[in-house]
Every structure is written in structure tokens, then in C-alpha cells.
C-alpha positions in Angstrom: -0.1 0.0 0.1 1.4 3.3 -0.9 2.4 5.9 1.6 2.7 8.8 -0.8 0.6 11.8 -0.3 -2.3 11.8 -2.8 -2.1 13.7 -6.0 -5.8 14.0 -6.4 -9.1 12.7 -4.8 -12.3 12.3 -6.7 -15.9 10.5 -6.0 -16.1 7.0 -7.5 -19.5 7.8 -9.2 -17.8 11.0 -10.8 -14.7 8.9 -12.0 -17.2 6.4 -13.4 -19.1 9.0 -15.3 -16.3 10.3 -16.6 -15.1 7.0 -18.2 -18.5 6.5 -19.7 -18.4 10.1 -21.3 -15.0 9.5 -23.2 -15.9 5.8 -24.0 -17.3 6.6 -27.7 -13.7 7.8 -28.4 -12.2 4.5 -27.4 -11.0 2.1 -30.3 -13.0 -0.9 -31.1 -11.7 -3.9 -32.7 -8.2 -4.5 -33.8 -6.2 -1.4 -32.7 -3.1 -0.7 -34.8 -1.7 1.8 -32.2 -1.5 0.3 -28.8 -1.3 3.8 -27.1 -5.0 4.4 -28.2 -6.0 1.9 -25.6 -4.7 4.4 -23.0 -6.8 7.1 -21.2 -5.0 10.5 -20.8 -5.6 11.6 -17.0 -4.7 14.9 -16.1 -5.1 16.6 -12.7 -4.9 20.3 -12.3 -6.7 23.3 -11.0 -9.5 21.5 -9.0 -10.2 19.3 -12.1 -9.7 15.7 -13.2 -9.5 15.8 -17.3 -10.1 12.5 -18.9 -9.3 12.3 -22.6 -9.5 9.6 -25.3 -9.2 9.4 -28.9 -9.5 6.8 -31.8 -8.2 9.2 -34.4 -11.6 9.9 -36.0 -13.2 10.8 -32.6 -11.7 12.7 -29.6 -13.3 13.3 -26.4 -12.2 15.4 -23.3 -14.4 15.2 -20.1 -13.7 17.3 -17.0 -14.9 16.4 -13.6 -14.5 17.8 -10.1 -11.6 16.6 -8.0 -9.4 17.7 -5.1 -5.8 18.4 -6.5 -3.0 18.5 -4.1 -0.4 17.9 -6.9 -0.9 18.1 -10.7 -0.1 15.3 -12.9 -0.5 14.2 -16.4 -0.1 10.4 -17.2 -1.7 7.7 -19.6 -3.5 4.8 -17.8 -4.9 1.8 -19.6 -8.7 2.4 -19.9 -10.1 -1.0 -20.1 -8.6 -2.2 -16.7 -9.7 1.0 -15.1 -13.3 0.4 -16.3 -13.5 -3.1 -15.2 -12.2 -2.2 -11.7 -14.4 0.9 -10.8 -17.7 -1.0 -10.6 -16.2 -3.4 -8.0 -15.1 -0.6 -5.6 -17.1 0.6 -2.7 -19.6 3.1 -3.6 -19.4 5.1 -0.4 -15.6 5.9 -0.5 -13.6 8.5 -2.3 -11.0 7.3 -4.7 -7.5 8.7 -4.2 -5.0 8.8 -7.0 -1.2 8.9 -6.6 1.5 8.8 -9.1 4.7 7.3 -8.0 7.2 6.9 -10.7 5.9 5.0 -13.5 2.8 3.7 -11.6 -0.7 5.0 -10.8 -1.8 3.9 -7.3 -5.7 4.0 -7.1 -6.7 3.6 -3.3 -10.3 3.1 -2.3 -10.4 1.0 0.7 -7.7 -0.9 -0.9 -4.8 0.1 -3.2 -4.5 -1.0 -6.9 -1.6 -0.2 -9.1 -1.6 0.4 -12.9 1.5 1.2 -15.0 1.6 4.5 -16.6 3.0 6.1 -19.9 4.1 9.4 -20.7 1.7 11.6 -22.5 4.3 12.4 -25.2 3.1 9.0 -26.8 -0.4 10.1 -27.1 -1.6 11.4 -30.4 -2.1 15.0 -30.4 -5.1 16.5 -32.2 -5.9 20.1 -33.1 -8.4 21.4 -30.6 -8.7 24.8 -32.3 -12.3 26.0 -33.4 -11.6 29.1 -35.4 -14.6 29.0 -37.7 -17.1 30.5 -35.4 -19.9 28.5 -33.6 -23.5 28.1 -32.9 -25.5 27.0 -29.8 -28.5 24.9 -29.7 -30.8 23.3 -27.1 -29.5 19.6 -26.4 -33.0 18.3 -27.0 -33.1 19.8 -30.4 -29.9 18.6 -31.9 -30.4 15.1 -30.3 -33.9 14.8 -31.7 -32.7 15.9 -35.2 -29.9 13.3 -35.1 -32.1 10.5 -33.9 -34.4 11.2 -36.6 -31.9 10.7 -39.4 -29.0 8.5 -37.9 -30.9 5.1 -38.7 -31.3 6.4 -42.4 -27.6 6.4 -42.9 -25.9 3.4 -44.6 -23.8 0.8 -42.3 -21.7 -0.8 -45.0 -18.7 0.8 -46.8 -19.9 0.2 -50.3 -20.4 4.1 -50.6 -18.5 5.4 -47.6 -20.1 8.9 -47.9 -23.4 7.3 -47.2 -22.4 6.2 -43.7 -22.3 9.9 -42.9 -24.9 12.5 -41.9 -24.9 15.6 -44.1 -24.9 18.9 -42.1 -25.9 22.0 -44.2 -26.3 25.7 -43.2 -28.6 28.2 -45.0 -29.4 31.8 -44.6 -32.3 33.4 -46.4 -34.2 36.6 -45.6 -33.1 36.4 -42.1 -34.1 32.7 -41.6 -30.8 30.8 -40.4 -31.4 27.1 -40.5 -29.3 23.8 -40.0 -30.3 20.9 -42.1 -29.2 17.1 -41.4 -29.8 14.3 -44.2 -28.8 10.8 -44.4 -29.6 8.0 -47.0 -28.8 4.2 -47.4 -30.1 3.6 -51.0 -33.4 2.3 -49.9 -34.6 5.4 -47.8 -33.6 8.9 -46.9 -34.3 11.3 -44.1 -34.0 15.0 -43.9 -34.6 17.3 -41.0 -34.1 21.0 -40.5 -34.5 23.6 -37.6 -34.2 27.3 -37.3 -31.1 28.8 -35.6 -31.3 31.9 -33.3 -27.8 32.9 -34.6 -25.2 31.7 -37.0 -21.9 32.9 -38.3 -22.5 34.7 -41.8 -19.5 32.6 -43.2 -21.4 29.4 -42.4 -24.2 30.1 -44.9 -23.9 27.3 -47.7 -21.5 25.2 -45.8 -21.7 21.5 -46.3 -20.2 19.0 -43.9 -20.6 15.3 -43.8 -19.8 13.5 -40.3 -19.6 9.8 -39.7 -23.1 8.6 -38.5 -21.9 6.1 -35.7 -19.7 8.4 -33.5 -22.2 11.0 -33.9 -24.9 9.1 -32.4 -22.6 7.9 -29.4 -21.4 11.5 -28.7 -24.9 13.2 -28.9 -26.7 10.4 -27.2 -24.1 9.4 -24.5 -21.4 12.0 -24.1 -23.4 15.2 -24.2 -26.7 13.7 -22.8 -28.1 15.8 -20.0 -26.7 19.1 -21.0 -29.2 21.9 -21.5 -27.3 23.3 -24.8 -24.7 22.0 -27.2 -22.3 24.3 -29.0 -21.2 23.2 -32.4 -17.9 24.8 -33.7 -15.8 24.4 -37.0 -12.1 23.8 -36.7 -9.3 23.1 -38.9 -8.8 20.1 -41.0 -12.5 19.2 -41.4 -13.1 18.9 -37.7 -16.2 19.7 -35.9 -16.3 20.3 -32.3 -19.4 19.5 -30.2 -19.2 21.1 -26.4 -20.9 21.5 -23.3 -19.6 23.3 -20.0 -17.9 19.8 -19.0 -17.1 18.0 -22.3 -15.5 18.8 -25.5 -15.8 16.2 -28.7 -14.3 16.4 -32.0 -15.2 14.5 -35.0 -13.3 14.3 -38.1 -15.7 15.1 -41.1 -15.8 12.8 -44.1 -14.5 13.8 -47.6 -16.5 13.5 -50.7 -19.8 14.7 -52.4 -23.1 13.8 -51.0 -26.2 12.7 -53.2 -28.6 15.5 -53.7 -31.5 14.1 -51.7 -33.6 17.2 -52.0 -34.2 16.4 -55.7 -36.5 13.2 -54.8 -38.7 15.2 -52.6 -42.2 16.3 -53.8 -44.4 19.2 -52.8 -47.5 17.2 -53.1 -48.6 13.7 -53.4 -51.8 12.6 -55.3 -52.2 9.6 -53.1 -52.0 10.2 -49.5 -53.0 8.7 -46.0 -52.9 10.7 -42.8 -52.7 9.0 -39.6 -51.3 9.0 -36.0 -47.5 8.1 -35.9 -47.5 6.2 -32.7 -50.5 4.0 -33.6 -49.2 3.1 -37.2 -45.7 2.4 -35.5 -47.2 0.0 -33.0 -49.4 -1.9 -35.7 -46.4 -2.2 -38.0 -44.3 -3.5 -35.1 -47.1 -6.2 -34.7 -47.0 -7.1 -38.3 -43.5 -7.4 -38.4 -43.5 -10.3 -36.0 -45.4 -12.2 -38.8 -43.2 -11.1 -41.7 -40.1 -9.0 -41.2 -39.3 -8.7 -44.9 -42.6 -7.4 -46.4 -46.0 -6.1 -45.1 -49.1 -5.0 -47.3 -50.6 -1.4 -46.8 -54.2 -0.9 -48.3 -55.7 2.5 -48.2 -59.5 2.2 -48.0 -61.3 5.6 -48.4 -64.4 6.2 -46.6 -65.8 8.1 -43.6 -63.5 7.6 -41.8 -61.0 6.2 -44.0 -58.9 3.2 -42.7 -55.3 1.8 -43.7 -55.3 -2.1 -43.5 -51.9 -3.5 -42.3 -51.4 -7.1 -43.3 -48.7 -9.5 -43.0 -48.4 -13.2 -43.9 -45.8 -15.8 -43.0 -45.8 -18.1 -46.1 -43.8 -20.8 -44.4 -46.5 -21.6 -41.5 -49.4 -19.6 -42.6 -49.3 -17.3 -39.7 -51.2 -13.9 -40.6 -52.0 -10.7 -39.1 -54.6 -8.0 -40.3 -55.2 -4.7 -38.6 -57.2 -1.5 -39.5 -56.3 2.0 -38.6 -58.4 5.1 -38.9 -57.0 7.5 -41.5 -57.7 10.4 -43.7 -57.4 8.9 -47.3 -58.2 10.5 -50.6 -57.6 7.5 -53.0 -57.6 3.7 -52.9 -54.2 2.0 -53.3 -52.5 -1.2 -52.2 -48.8 -1.4 -51.8 -46.1 -3.5 -50.1 -43.3 -2.1 -48.0 -40.3 -3.1 -45.6 -41.5 -2.8 -42.3 -38.0 -1.9 -41.0 -37.8 1.1 -43.3 -41.3 2.4 -42.4 -40.4 2.0 -38.8 -37.4 4.0 -39.2 -39.0 6.7 -40.6 -41.9 6.7 -38.1 -39.2 6.5 -35.3 -37.6 9.7 -36.8 -40.9 11.5 -36.7 -41.5 10.4 -33.1 -37.9 11.6 -32.1 -39.1 15.0 -33.2 -42.5 15.0 -31.5 -44.5 14.6 -34.5 -48.2 13.3 -33.8 -49.5 12.8 -37.2 -47.8 12.0 -40.5 -48.8 11.8 -44.2 -47.9 8.8 -46.3 -48.0 10.1 -49.7 -47.0 8.8 -53.3 -47.4 9.6 -56.9 -48.4 6.3 -58.1 -48.7 2.7 -56.2 -45.3 2.0 -57.4 -43.5 5.2 -56.6 -41.6 6.2 -53.6 -43.4 6.9 -50.2 -42.8 10.2 -48.6 -43.5 10.6 -44.9 -43.9 14.2 -43.9 -45.4 15.7 -40.7 -48.9 17.1 -40.5 -49.6 20.1 -38.0 -46.0 20.2 -36.8 -45.7 23.9 -35.2 -43.3 26.2 -37.4 -41.1 26.6 -34.4 -40.3 22.7 -34.1 -37.9 20.8 -36.3 -39.3 19.9 -39.7 -38.7 16.3 -41.2 -39.4 14.5 -44.4 -38.5 10.6 -45.1 -38.6 8.9 -48.6 -38.9 5.1 -48.4 -38.8 2.7 -51.5 -41.6 0.6 -52.0 -41.7 -3.2 -52.8 -44.2 -4.6 -55.6 -47.5 -5.4 -54.0 -48.8 -9.0 -55.0 -51.4 -7.6 -57.2 -49.2 -5.2 -59.2 -47.5 -6.6 -62.3 -44.3 -4.3 -62.3 -42.0 -4.4 -59.5 -40.2 -1.2 -58.8 -36.3 -1.1 -59.3 -34.1 -0.4 -56.5 -33.7 3.3 -55.6 -31.2 4.9 -57.8 -28.9 7.3 -55.9 -29.3 10.8 -57.3 -26.2 12.2 -59.0 -23.8 14.2 -56.7 -24.7 17.7 -56.6 -23.2 19.3 -53.5 -19.7 19.5 -53.1 -18.3 19.1 -49.6 -17.2 22.6 -48.1 -14.7 21.4 -45.6 -14.1 24.3 -43.1 -10.6 26.0 -43.4 
């Protein structure tokens, strides 16, 4: 057991929370740089700062601590993460650096070898391109709405990202997020109270997976999030206690806006949550294809049908809706659920399912969404209904029309 005076003392729950905050920046899978498995731990000025990076994402989290003597070391993340849950919850954690060892004392003393921070990758933390601040609830809802629309394979790497676009017109400043995977697309936008003039027209593409982890885990609980543009295509997300940097993707993003429609000759308006629940049930019977039939009337109804061809199980349900024309179509329940989940993440109560023709793409858009709330639209490619002769071709990606403007 160490007899040296502790460098710092921190509450166990705060240290555990700090490890959780930086976890999205820890490498997963095979790591070509062993030093990336280490956490940078810096004690100074009443704060314990934890930092991690996987070269695509970097996160720095600050937690309160009593610091008697500053230190700056690298300690292996995984072993520390496994130890903390097993320590007593009602005792402080004392951290003492002795030579090339970190002594962690909480009832008992545990020792970890440390490395010099000179071996840790340095990342440019400058954010010299201005910034915007948004409510966390807004940016989290916007990202949750479109994240699952992004591709998960690397066939077209640019589609694994979320496109951020900033516009300014007649005093209306907006942020637009978009994602697509070849079979569906989602677009959501929200107004901004302020925005740097030089951001107007900028397009930045950021990888979807780390974005979801950072906004949903690292920044969760904050009232506001500040978004800043730095050098080398890096974007910074900040709260009072956390900074997270994400490297932007390079390339040109498809012109998703070109596949949207102003009006749909065939449409059905219905509650999002009720439709989501009924499709969830139908998916239990067939997770590849379900049928939707628009039945006009007073009230109109949508019939949701699902059949399992192997064992003949079948599900049929009806949902009241406002319908202007009868039509039958087949859809992938997974894609429709993703679109509905996006709507629900934004607080949308009622949505319109519209199309030009039975075999055309399905556009889901909110009905009655207040202007001061984020606005969204989703496009889903249909499957061929069994009573239709022609099957639709797979969705064709629009030609790239927007060059990425990487911030200087």
C-alpha cells in the first residue's frame, strides 16, 4: 500500500461517469496503435480531465476533484473501467502517481503502469470558424431522426455519414441534417437563433456512428450544445464539462432534396405512434414485407396485412386515417418503422404517407407540426404489391450535386 501523499481525490461515481463520457472515443476491434488503448488523465486546478481518441473521434471530459499535486499520465482504459464497478460506492478514490505507476486507493490500493503523455496522439483542438449553440433536446432529436437512415456498410462510404448543411435566407437561419442508405432517406431542419455569416452554404458530412454515441451518451444531460468548426475538417461539440471532436468525411453527398415532392396525389394521414405499433406487430409475422391498403371512407382506414408463407401465420389490423384514394402497396416494415421513429423523435403526432403512384416512392411528412419545431421528411422505396404486375427497381442514388465545403 502506498504511503505517498495522494495527488488527487475524486468521488467514485464521478470517475465512473467520466469514463462513460469518453468511451465513444475509445477504439473498438483491432487497434493498430497500442497507445490508443490508454486514457489520458490530467489533474490540475480542481479538475480531473479524462481524454481519449481513436483518431476519428476525440473526447475530453472534466470532472471535479481535489488536486493536491498536478499530474498528467496515460493509464490503460479497459482495466480501469473493469475495476471501478467493484469498488465501494461510499468511499472516495485517491490517485497517486509514484514513478511509472498510478496508485488508485479506495479502501484498498490497486496499481496501474502509466505511460508518458508524449506518446499520446495530439489533435488540433482549435475551433476558429465560429460557432452556434442549440438546445441539446433539439440537436439530439434531429440526429435520432436521421441516424438510422445512414448506410452501415462501406460500399459507398459517404453514405455512412450525416450531411450537415447551413442556410441563410431573408433572415431565416437554418441547420439541415440528411442521411440516406440507398433504400430510404431522411431530412430534418431547424431554425437557428444565430449563425456566423460565413457558415451560410457550408456542407459538412460527419460519420453517423460516432455522432450518435457522442450526442446520445457523451453530451446527454446538457441543456445546450455548442457546435464549432475547426481546422482540417474537424467539428467540435461542447458542453460546460465535455468537448468532443469528430473528423468530417470527404466527398460529395447525393442531392437528396431532388427526390422530394411538394404534393402527393395519393395520401393517407394517420397518427404516428398508432401506425408504428401496428407495423411492429405485423413485423412479427413477416419482417421482410407487409402490405398497406388505403381504404377511403368516413372515416377512411389503412389495412396493415402480414403473412408468413412458411407456417401460414397472418396478421391483419385496421387504423383510422384520412385517405383521398384507394391503393395497395407492399413495404419493408423496417424502413417504415425507421421513418416513424424519426418522426416520433421530433415530437410529430400525425404523418402523411404520400406517393405519386402505387409503385412510386413513399414520402412521409409531418402534419400539423408547429413552425418553431424541427421539420422532417422521409422517403422510402416501396416493394411490389402482389396484385401489381411491375416491380419497382431499387432506388437509384441521385447524382452528386453538392460538393463538400470542408471548413478551413
